[in-house]
SEGU-724034 format. One record per atom (N, C-alpha, C): residue number from 1; residue in one letter; atom name; x, y, z. Coordinates in steps of 0.02 Angstrom, whole numbers. Layout:
BEGIN
+-----+---+----+--------+--------+--------+
:   k : r :  a :   east :  north :     up :
+-----+---+----+--------+--------+--------+
: NUM : A : CA :      X :      Y :      Z :
...
+-----+---+----+--------+--------+--------+
END
This chain:
BEGIN
+-----+---+----+--------+--------+--------+
:   k : r :  a :   east :  north :     up :
+-----+---+----+--------+--------+--------+
:   1 : I :  N :   8956 :   -548 :   7919 :
:   1 : I : CA :   8998 :   -522 :   7972 :
:   1 : I :  C :   8979 :   -450 :   7986 :
:   2 : E :  N :   8996 :   -425 :   8044 :
:   2 : E : CA :   8982 :   -357 :   8065 :
:   2 : E :  C :   9024 :   -308 :   8024 :
:   3 : A :  N :   8992 :   -270 :   7980 :
:   3 : A : CA :   9028 :   -226 :   7934 :
:   3 : A :  C :   9065 :   -170 :   7969 :
:   4 : R :  N :   9036 :   -142 :   8022 :
:   4 : R : CA :   9068 :    -85 :   8055 :
:   4 : R :  C :   9133 :   -103 :   8090 :
:   5 : R :  N :   9145 :   -167 :   8103 :
:   5 : R : CA :   9207 :   -187 :   8137 :
:   5 : R :  C :   9265 :   -198 :   8089 :
:   6 : L :  N :   9250 :   -201 :   8024 :
:   6 : L : CA :   9302 :   -214 :   7975 :
:   6 : L :  C :   9345 :   -153 :   7961 :
:   7 : A :  N :   9409 :   -166 :   7950 :
:   7 : A : CA :   9454 :   -115 :   7925 :
:   7 : A :  C :   9467 :   -135 :   7852 :
:   8 : A :  N :   9430 :   -103 :   7806 :
:   8 : A : CA :   9434 :   -121 :   7735 :
:   8 : A :  C :   9501 :    -99 :   7706 :
:   9 : P :  N :   9524 :   -131 :   7654 :
:   9 : P : CA :   9494 :   -186 :   7618 :
:   9 : P :  C :   9512 :   -253 :   7649 :
:  10 : L :  N :   9475 :   -305 :   7630 :
:  10 : L : CA :   9490 :   -373 :   7651 :
:  10 : L :  C :   9542 :   -403 :   7604 :
:  11 : A :  N :   9579 :   -451 :   7629 :
:  11 : A : CA :   9628 :   -486 :   7588 :
:  11 : A :  C :   9621 :   -561 :   7601 :
:  12 : V :  N :   9639 :   -600 :   7551 :
:  12 : V : CA :   9638 :   -673 :   7557 :
:  12 : V :  C :   9710 :   -696 :   7554 :
:  13 : R :  N :   9728 :   -738 :   7602 :
:  13 : R : CA :   9797 :   -765 :   7604 :
:  13 : R :  C :   9796 :   -835 :   7633 :
:  14 : N :  N :   9854 :   -868 :   7632 :
:  14 : N : CA :   9862 :   -932 :   7665 :
:  14 : N :  C :   9880 :   -920 :   7738 :
:  15 : R :  N :   9877 :   -973 :   7777 :
:  15 : R : CA :   9896 :   -967 :   7848 :
:  15 : R :  C :   9970 :   -952 :   7853 :
:  16 : R :  N :   9989 :   -922 :   7909 :
:  16 : R : CA :  10059 :   -904 :   7922 :
:  16 : R :  C :  10077 :   -930 :   7992 :
:  17 : P :  N :  10140 :   -946 :   8002 :
:  17 : P : CA :  10161 :   -968 :   8069 :
:  17 : P :  C :  10144 :   -915 :   8121 :
:  18 : G :  N :  10114 :   -937 :   8176 :
:  18 : G : CA :  10098 :   -891 :   8231 :
:  18 : G :  C :  10031 :   -857 :   8225 :
:  19 : D :  N :   9994 :   -869 :   8171 :
:  19 : D : CA :   9927 :   -839 :   8164 :
:  19 : D :  C :   9884 :   -857 :   8225 :
:  20 : T :  N :   9851 :   -806 :   8252 :
:  20 : T : CA :   9803 :   -818 :   8307 :
:  20 : T :  C :   9738 :   -782 :   8292 :
:  21 : F :  N :   9684 :   -808 :   8320 :
:  21 : F : CA :   9620 :   -774 :   8315 :
:  21 : F :  C :   9576 :   -799 :   8371 :
:  22 : R :  N :   9518 :   -768 :   8378 :
:  22 : R : CA :   9470 :   -786 :   8430 :
:  22 : R :  C :   9409 :   -817 :   8396 :
:  23 : P :  N :   9406 :   -884 :   8393 :
:  23 : P : CA :   9349 :   -916 :   8360 :
:  23 : P :  C :   9283 :   -897 :   8392 :
:  24 : L :  N :   9231 :   -894 :   8352 :
:  24 : L : CA :   9164 :   -878 :   8375 :
:  24 : L :  C :   9146 :   -920 :   8436 :
:  25 : G :  N :   9126 :   -887 :   8490 :
:  25 : G : CA :   9105 :   -922 :   8551 :
:  25 : G :  C :   9161 :   -937 :   8600 :
:  26 : L :  N :   9224 :   -926 :   8582 :
:  26 : L : CA :   9279 :   -940 :   8626 :
:  26 : L :  C :   9300 :   -877 :   8662 :
:  27 : K :  N :   9315 :   -882 :   8727 :
:  27 : K : CA :   9335 :   -823 :   8766 :
:  27 : K :  C :   9406 :   -800 :   8750 :
:  28 : G :  N :   9451 :   -847 :   8740 :
:  28 : G : CA :   9521 :   -829 :   8728 :
:  28 : G :  C :   9540 :   -837 :   8656 :
:  29 : R :  N :   9603 :   -822 :   8643 :
:  29 : R : CA :   9630 :   -829 :   8575 :
:  29 : R :  C :   9657 :   -899 :   8566 :
:  30 : K :  N :   9664 :   -919 :   8503 :
:  30 : K : CA :   9689 :   -985 :   8487 :
:  30 : K :  C :   9733 :   -979 :   8425 :
:  31 : T :  N :   9787 :  -1017 :   8424 :
:  31 : T : CA :   9827 :  -1016 :   8363 :
:  31 : T :  C :   9788 :  -1052 :   8308 :
:  32 : L :  N :   9801 :  -1032 :   8248 :
:  32 : L : CA :   9767 :  -1064 :   8191 :
:  32 : L :  C :   9786 :  -1137 :   8188 :
:  33 : Q :  N :   9849 :  -1152 :   8203 :
:  33 : Q : CA :   9871 :  -1222 :   8204 :
:  33 : Q :  C :   9831 :  -1263 :   8254 :
:  34 : D :  N :   9822 :  -1238 :   8315 :
:  34 : D : CA :   9783 :  -1274 :   8366 :
:  34 : D :  C :   9710 :  -1280 :   8345 :
:  35 : F :  N :   9683 :  -1228 :   8314 :
:  35 : F : CA :   9614 :  -1231 :   8291 :
:  35 : F :  C :   9605 :  -1287 :   8240 :
:  36 : F :  N :   9650 :  -1291 :   8191 :
:  36 : F : CA :   9646 :  -1344 :   8140 :
:  36 : F :  C :   9653 :  -1413 :   8170 :
:  37 : V :  N :   9699 :  -1422 :   8216 :
:  37 : V : CA :   9709 :  -1487 :   8249 :
:  37 : V :  C :   9646 :  -1506 :   8288 :
:  38 : D :  N :   9621 :  -1460 :   8328 :
:  38 : D : CA :   9561 :  -1474 :   8368 :
:  38 : D :  C :   9500 :  -1489 :   8325 :
:  39 : A :  N :   9496 :  -1457 :   8266 :
:  39 : A : CA :   9440 :  -1468 :   8221 :
:  39 : A :  C :   9451 :  -1528 :   8175 :
:  40 : K :  N :   9509 :  -1561 :   8184 :
:  40 : K : CA :   9527 :  -1620 :   8144 :
:  40 : K :  C :   9527 :  -1607 :   8069 :
:  41 : V :  N :   9555 :  -1549 :   8051 :
:  41 : V : CA :   9563 :  -1531 :   7981 :
:  41 : V :  C :   9628 :  -1563 :   7956 :
:  42 : D :  N :   9624 :  -1601 :   7901 :
:  42 : D : CA :   9684 :  -1636 :   7878 :
:  42 : D :  C :   9737 :  -1587 :   7853 :
:  43 : R :  N :   9798 :  -1610 :   7851 :
:  43 : R : CA :   9856 :  -1567 :   7836 :
:  43 : R :  C :   9850 :  -1533 :   7768 :
:  44 : F :  N :   9827 :  -1570 :   7717 :
:  44 : F : CA :   9821 :  -1540 :   7651 :
:  44 : F :  C :   9771 :  -1482 :   7652 :
:  45 : E :  N :   9714 :  -1493 :   7683 :
:  45 : E : CA :   9663 :  -1440 :   7685 :
:  45 : E :  C :   9687 :  -1379 :   7723 :
:  46 : R :  N :   9727 :  -1389 :   7775 :
:  46 : R : CA :   9755 :  -1332 :   7813 :
:  46 : R :  C :   9795 :  -1286 :   7767 :
:  47 : E :  N :   9831 :  -1317 :   7721 :
:  47 : E : CA :   9875 :  -1279 :   7676 :
:  47 : E :  C :   9836 :  -1241 :   7622 :
:  48 : V :  N :   9777 :  -1264 :   7604 :
:  48 : V : CA :   9740 :  -1233 :   7549 :
:  48 : V :  C :   9679 :  -1193 :   7573 :
:  49 : T :  N :   9666 :  -1192 :   7638 :
:  49 : T : CA :   9609 :  -1155 :   7665 :
:  49 : T :  C :   9624 :  -1080 :   7664 :
:  50 : P :  N :   9583 :  -1040 :   7631 :
:  50 : P : CA :   9593 :   -968 :   7630 :
:  50 : P :  C :   9581 :   -937 :   7699 :
:  51 : V :  N :   9624 :   -889 :   7715 :
:  51 : V : CA :   9618 :   -851 :   7777 :
:  51 : V :  C :   9601 :   -779 :   7756 :
:  52 : I :  N :   9544 :   -754 :   7778 :
:  52 : I : CA :   9523 :   -686 :   7760 :
:  52 : I :  C :   9542 :   -640 :   7817 :
:  53 : V :  N :   9579 :   -587 :   7800 :
:  53 : V : CA :   9602 :   -538 :   7850 :
:  53 : V :  C :   9581 :   -468 :   7828 :
:  54 : D :  N :   9574 :   -424 :   7878 :
:  54 : D : CA :   9560 :   -354 :   7861 :
:  54 : D :  C :   9626 :   -316 :   7853 :
:  55 : S :  N :   9622 :   -252 :   7837 :
:  55 : S : CA :   9683 :   -214 :   7825 :
:  55 : S :  C :   9725 :   -204 :   7888 :
:  56 : A :  N :   9695 :   -215 :   7947 :
:  56 : A : CA :   9732 :   -212 :   8009 :
:  56 : A :  C :   9768 :   -277 :   8024 :
:  57 : G :  N :   9758 :   -328 :   7981 :
:  57 : G : CA :   9791 :   -392 :   7990 :
:  57 : G :  C :   9753 :   -440 :   8034 :
:  58 : Q :  N :   9692 :   -421 :   8057 :
:  58 : Q : CA :   9652 :   -465 :   8099 :
:  58 : Q :  C :   9621 :   -520 :   8056 :
:  59 : I :  N :   9624 :   -582 :   8081 :
:  59 : I : CA :   9589 :   -635 :   8046 :
:  59 : I :  C :   9514 :   -626 :   8057 :
:  60 : V :  N :   9477 :   -624 :   8002 :
:  60 : V : CA :   9405 :   -614 :   8003 :
:  60 : V :  C :   9370 :   -681 :   7997 :
:  61 : W :  N :   9394 :   -723 :   7951 :
:  61 : W : CA :   9360 :   -786 :   7936 :
:  61 : W :  C :   9410 :   -837 :   7911 :
:  62 : I :  N :   9405 :   -898 :   7937 :
:  62 : I : CA :   9442 :   -955 :   7910 :
:  62 : I :  C :   9391 :   -987 :   7864 :
:  63 : A :  N :   9398 :   -976 :   7800 :
:  63 : A : CA :   9347 :   -994 :   7750 :
:  63 : A :  C :   9323 :  -1066 :   7758 :
:  64 : G :  N :   9258 :  -1072 :   7768 :
:  64 : G : CA :   9226 :  -1137 :   7775 :
:  64 : G :  C :   9232 :  -1168 :   7844 :
:  65 : H :  N :   9266 :  -1133 :   7891 :
:  65 : H : CA :   9277 :  -1163 :   7957 :
:  65 : H :  C :   9253 :  -1121 :   8016 :
:  66 : A :  N :   9276 :  -1058 :   8020 :
:  66 : A : CA :   9260 :  -1019 :   8080 :
:  66 : A :  C :   9263 :   -944 :   8067 :
:  67 : L :  N :   9219 :   -909 :   8100 :
:  67 : L : CA :   9218 :   -836 :   8100 :
:  67 : L :  C :   9252 :   -813 :   8165 :
:  68 : A :  N :   9285 :   -756 :   8161 :
:  68 : A : CA :   9315 :   -727 :   8221 :
:  68 : A :  C :   9262 :   -693 :   8264 :
:  69 : E :  N :   9266 :   -702 :   8329 :
:  69 : E : CA :   9218 :   -675 :   8377 :
:  69 : E :  C :   9208 :   -600 :   8369 :
:  70 : E :  N :   9261 :   -564 :   8353 :
:  70 : E : CA :   9258 :   -491 :   8347 :
:  70 : E :  C :   9209 :   -468 :   8293 :
:  71 : F :  N :   9194 :   -511 :   8245 :
:  71 : F : CA :   9152 :   -492 :   8188 :
:  71 : F :  C :   9083 :   -524 :   8191 :
:  72 : R :  N :   9065 :   -547 :   8249 :
:  72 : R : CA :   8999 :   -579 :   8261 :
:  72 : R :  C :   8943 :   -530 :   8248 :
:  73 : V :  N :   8889 :   -555 :   8217 :
:  73 : V : CA :   8829 :   -515 :   8207 :
:  73 : V :  C :   8787 :   -519 :   8270 :
:  74 : T :  N :   8765 :   -461 :   8295 :
:  74 : T : CA :   8725 :   -457 :   8356 :
:  74 : T :  C :   8660 :   -420 :   8342 :
:  75 : N :  N :   8620 :   -412 :   8393 :
:  75 : N : CA :   8557 :   -373 :   8386 :
:  75 : N :  C :   8571 :   -300 :   8370 :
:  76 : A :  N :   8629 :   -275 :   8388 :
:  76 : A : CA :   8646 :   -205 :   8374 :
:  76 : A :  C :   8675 :   -196 :   8303 :
:  77 : T :  N :   8687 :   -249 :   8268 :
:  77 : T : CA :   8716 :   -246 :   8201 :
:  77 : T :  C :   8668 :   -212 :   8153 :
:  78 : R :  N :   8694 :   -164 :   8115 :
:  78 : R : CA :   8653 :   -129 :   8065 :
:  78 : R :  C :   8674 :   -149 :   7994 :
:  79 : D :  N :   8738 :   -159 :   7983 :
:  79 : D : CA :   8763 :   -176 :   7917 :
:  79 : D :  C :   8804 :   -240 :   7921 :
:  80 : V :  N :   8794 :   -283 :   7872 :
:  80 : V : CA :   8832 :   -345 :   7870 :
:  80 : V :  C :   8868 :   -353 :   7803 :
:  81 : V :  N :   8918 :   -393 :   7804 :
:  81 : V : CA :   8954 :   -414 :   7744 :
:  81 : V :  C :   8947 :   -490 :   7741 :
:  82 : I :  N :   8926 :   -515 :   7684 :
:  82 : I : CA :   8918 :   -588 :   7676 :
:  82 : I :  C :   8976 :   -614 :   7635 :
:  83 : L :  N :   9012 :   -661 :   7664 :
:  83 : L : CA :   9068 :   -693 :   7630 :
:  83 : L :  C :   9048 :   -765 :   7614 :
:  84 : K :  N :   9067 :   -787 :   7554 :
:  84 : K : CA :   9053 :   -856 :   7534 :
:  84 : K :  C :   9115 :   -888 :   7506 :
:  85 : R :  N :   9122 :   -952 :   7519 :
:  85 : R : CA :   9176 :   -990 :   7487 :
:  85 : R :  C :   9143 :  -1034 :   7435 :
:  86 : L :  N :   9160 :  -1022 :   7373 :
:  86 : L : CA :   9132 :  -1061 :   7319 :
:  86 : L :  C :   9174 :  -1123 :   7308 :
:  87 : P :  N :   9142 :  -1179 :   7288 :
:  87 : P : CA :   9181 :  -1240 :   7275 :
:  87 : P :  C :   9228 :  -1229 :   7216 :
:  88 : I :  N :   9283 :  -1264 :   7220 :
:  88 : I : CA :   9333 :  -1259 :   7167 :
:  88 : I :  C :   9314 :  -1301 :   7107 :
+-----+---+----+--------+--------+--------+
END
């Protein structure tokens, strides 16, 4: 992810009612609930999927599913942060 766009530190949490973000490649915002339904993520996985947020509360990454457009790596990117979700 684009390091300069992050407001450190990052935090890991579960989804919350009303969470919204802008999935990579999408022009508008989408609720996390709608994203999971559209991606056909089963209910159990929705509850256990980590949501990575920066200190400003912006969703950065839905672990294993989607990166937020705001943190996209571009040709102008100089520094990146690599996030990985390890199997349980």
